[in-house]
N, C-alpha and C positions, 0 to 999 in steps of 0.2 A: 810599705810601702817600697819597691825596687825602682828606681831613676833608674835608668844611664846614658851616663853619660858621651859618651862614647864605646867605637868596637869597628872592629876593623876584624876581617879573616880573612887573608889569603896569600894561597899558593905564595913560594921562597924556596930554593932551594937551600938544603943546610949548610953551606958558607953563610950565604945573607942571613940566613937564622937565629944564629952563631954571632955573628957581628953586632947586630941589632941588640942582642940579648947583653952580650959587654954593653954597647950605651945605655942600656937602660939601666946597668947594674951602675956605672958610673952615676946617670943623672941621679940614683933612687944613693944613695954611698952621700951624693952632694945639697941629698934633702930637697929635692924640685926635679920638676919630672912634667914634662910637657908635652900632650903628644899632637897631632898634625897631620894633618890627610885632607887633600886642597883645599876648599875655606873654613873645613871643623879644625877648629883650634880646643885645645883642655889644658889649663897647668893647677895642679896638684899637688901643694906643699906634705913631703914625705915624713914621719915621724918620726925619732930617734928607736924607737922600737913600736912594735911591730908582729903582726903572726904573718908562719909564712907557710903556706898550704900548698902541699905534691900531692897530684893524684895520678897512677897508672892507668889508663883502662881498655878494659877489648868489649868492644862490642859487637854480636851479630846479630847480624839479619837477614833472612830472605840467604843461606851459606853464602856469605860477604860479608870479614871481618872491617874494623877501623878498630884502628888503638891512638890511643892518645896517650898525652904527656902533660897535665896544665900546673901549669905555678901560676899560685894566687898569692896576690899582700893583702893582707885585711887590718884594720884599725878606726878603731871609734878614737872619732877629735876628740885628745883632754886627758884621754885613759894612754895608763900607760904598760905594754903585756911584755912579762915573761915567762919564758913555758921551754922546754929541756928542748933539741929539736935532732932534727935526721941531720945527716952527713954526706958529702958527694965521697962516691969511691968511686 
């Protein structure tokens, strides 16, 4: 069963997205992330080892194309993960 604790989807320009990702990277490296929007707030501790999932998708519906680049962090509390990985070029 999946429980969504926080969700946000909003249009932003590329510069603002890059700034958000840099701030998120700093928080991940520090070991805790707090997500806040209006009165909604969720804090999560980030373990030392986790799984980084990246996905580039193209979706076509009715002759319209939509691209997405997804970055997801996954972990199981109390379990360290170690895998080979993708690198940014």
